[in-house]
N, C-alpha and C positions, 0 to 999 in steps of 0.2 A: 260561644266561649269568648271571653274577653282576651284580646291580643294586646299585650303590653310591649312597647318598643323601649329598648335600653339606649340612651343617648349619652354621648360624652364629647369632649373637645379633642379634635385631632389637628395639630398644627393650626390652632385658632379657627378651626372649621367644625361646626357642629354637625355630627353625622349620626346615623343609626348604624346598627351592627351590619346591616346589608350594604349601606352606602360606604362604610369603611372598607368592605371587601372590594367594591368597585374602585374606590380611590387608590387603594394599594395596587390594584391592577393597572390603573392609569392615573398617575400623579398630576397629569395636566388638568384634571378636574379641580384640584386644589388651586391651581393657578387661575382657572376660570372664575372661581368664586372670589378670589383675592382681587382680580382686576375688573370684574363686572359688577356694576352697582346693584343688580337684582339679587335677592336672597333665594338660594336654591332649597327647595323642600323635598325633592325626590330626584333620583337618578335611576334610569333603566337602560340596560344594554340593548342595542338594536340588532336584530338578527338579519342575516341575508347578505350583508356587505362582504365583498371579496377582497377589497383593497385594505381596509383597516377597520378597527372597532370604532363605531360611532355610538353616541349616547342620546337618549331622550332626556331632556332637562325640564323639570317642572319648577316654577317659581312659587313663592308664597302667595302671589297674586292669582295663581291658577293658570298662568300662561305656559305654553309648551314650546320648546325649541329643540333643535338637533345640534349637538356639539360634535364637530368634525375636526379632531385633533391631528397634529403632525405625529408621525410614527416612523418606525423603521420601514414599514411598507411604503408610505408616501415618499420617503427618501429614495427607496429602491426604484420606484416608478417615476421619479422626478415630478411628483405632483406638487404644485405650488398653490397653497391656499390663497395667496394674494391674487393670483390669476383667477381663481374661482370666484373670489370676492368681486373682482373687477367685472367678470362676466355677469354675475347676478345684479350688480349695480346698473350695468348697461341694459339689462332686461327688466328694469324696474317697472316699466309699463306693459310688460308682456304677461298676459293673464295665465300663461301655462308654466310659470316659474315661481318658486318661493322667494320670499324676500330675505336678503342678507341682514342679519341683526348686528353683528359685530365681528371685526377682524382683530384677533389678538396674536401675540407672538407665538402662542402654543396651538393656535388653530382658528377655526371659523365657526361662528354661531349663526344658524339659519332657522328661519321660521319652520315650525312643525306643521305638517299637512295631515289632517285627519282623512282616513279613507282606506282603501285596499288597492293593491297593485292589480294590473290587468292580467297577470299570469293566470292561466286557466280559462280565459275567455274562449268562446267559439272561434275557430281559426279565421273564418272570413271576417267576422266582426273585429277580431283582434288586429288583423292586417290593416283594415280600414282605419281603425282608431290610431294605430301607430303611424301610418302614412299621413294622417291628418296632423299629427303632432310634428312630424318632420317638416311638412310643407309650411305649417304656421311658423316654425322656428326659422326656416331658411328664408322666408319672405318678410321676417320682422325687420323693419327699417332701423339701421344702426346709425348712430351719430357720425358725422363726418370726421370728427376728431375722437379717436379712442385708442387705447393701448391694449387691445385684446391680443392674447397669444396667437401665434401662427403655427398650424400643424406642420411638423417636420418629421416625415416618415423615417428619413435616414437617421436623424438624431434618436428617434424612439428605438429603432432596432439596434443601433449601435450601443445605446445605453443598456438595453436589456441583455445584449450579447456580452458586454463587459461584466455584467452581474452574474453570468453563468460560471460554474466551475470548469476547469479544463476537461473533466470527464464528460460534462454536458455538451461541450463544444465539439461534437462529433464531426467527422469528415462530411457527412451528408448535410448537417446543419451549416457547416462552413461553406459548402457549395451553394446552398440556398441563400445564405447571407450575402455572399458576393454577387450572386445573380440579381437579387432584388435591390440591393444597394446601388449597383451600377446602372440598372435599367430604370430606376425610379424617376429621375428628372425628365426623361423623355415622356413617360406616362403622365407625369404631373402636368407638363406643358400641354399635351394633347387634351387632357381632361379639363383644364382651365380654359381652353379655347372653346369648349362646348358649353361649360357653365362656370362662370367666374366665382371666386371665393365668397362665402358668406359665413355667418356664425354657425358652427356645427357642434353637436353634442358629443358624438363619438362613443356613446354607450346607451343609445336610445332604444332600449328594448322594453318589453312588457313589464319587466321587473323594476324598471325605473320610471314607470308612469303610474301615478296614484289617481284613482277615481274617487272623488269626494262623495259624500252622501247626496249632494244635489246633482251628481253625475258629471260635474265639471272635472276636467283632467288637469293634472299638474305634473310636470316633468321634474324629477329630482336627480341628485348626484351629478353635479356639473364639473367634477374635477378634471375631466379630460377635454372639456369644451375648448375649441380653438377655431380660428379662421381656416377654411379650406373649401374646395369645391363641394357643393352638396352631393355630387356623385359619390364621393368617398364616404360621406355620412350615410347615404342610402345603402351603399354596399356593406358598410359595417353593420347596419341594422338587419339587412337580409341575412348576413352570416350569423349574427347572434340569434336570430329567431328561426333560422332555417326556412325562410320564406322562399317562394318561387320567385326567381329573378324576373321572368316575363310578367307575371301578375303584379308584382310590386312596382315595376317600372310603369306598367300601364295605369295602375291606380295613382301613382305619384304624378304622372303627366296629366292625368285627368283632373286631379285636385289642384295642381299648380297652374294649369292652363298654359304650360310652356309649349312654344312652337318648335319642337325638336323631333327629328326623325326617331321613331321608337326603336327601330332595329339598331341604329347607331348608339342610342342610349343603352340598350341592352348589352351591346358588345363592349362598351367601355366599362360598364358595371362588372361584367364577367371578367374583364381583364384585371380588375382590382382584387377580385376574390383571393387569388393565390398570395398576393402581397399582404393582404389583411390576415389570411390564415397563418402566414409565417410570423407576422407581428404578434398575433394571438398565441401562437405556439411558444414563442420566447417569453411572453407575459406569463403564461401558465407555468413554464419552467421556473421562472424566478419566484413566482408565488408558491409553487410546490416546495422550493428550497426553504422558503420562510416559514411555511405553515404545515407542510406534509399532508395536505388535504387530498382525500380520494377523488374528489371532483376535479381537481387539477390534473391528477394522474390520468383520469379517464379522458379529459379534454386533450391532453398531450397525445394520447394514443389515437384519438379520432382525427385530430388535425394532421398528425404525421401521415396517417393513411390517406387522407384527402390530398395532401400535397404530393404524395407518391403517385396517386392515381392521376393527378393533373399532368404529371410528366409523361405518362404512358400514352 
């Protein structure tokens, strides 16, 4: 059956009926076409992102990109596309990151990566591949002069806390907030004395690792990347993937060939887990307020239980 597309001009932008729907959903797509010299032939929404809606962009030349716009969500989580652009530029020679195409006032355009995420891989294989990605990133040599963002735990939880409604700021949450905020600097200093800061991803889970048809791996979604001790990035991944702390630390140390006492490394990673659970709890509370997703509600319940158990 022959499929005919109806086209017309919308604000000087030629669109199909389906593209018009997407453009009305996200007007930043019109700004992208107006400010980017390439002609767009197709727009597709990308599934799976929790922070904001991103789009697969296809040009008339047949090239594919990802459009990562600013949104209410990025504002709520203090995500700066300029920082993400800077990170990707610094990683230009890093085989495991996509190339940044263009930074525009409305968002960031990034190279599209063909392949599938590592989600669903066998657990032992998955853990090894994720650890390899972490080690490769943490050991990537950075230029002496750079303006990469610095991870600030206190700023993150304070920003998320202020985004909560008064009903969400329960006495238990208040107690946790004050505890983690006040104890952070001492933990940060001890952590950096074990391993100094490097570039970290802060969301390096199987869902953000693409395996290309040639089996090469590419890490995507760099909006939270910042300078911090690799201990914190490792702990973040362990929490996201529910990996074993002991097995992950052992694998990380073996791959990185770091001369660090394993028991000391395990202890400092475990110390970070409650801090990161609380940060994740606030993140999901903010995201639930924005989108009312069942997945956020479930995460809030699980993280609350875990924090309560860690106190007992």
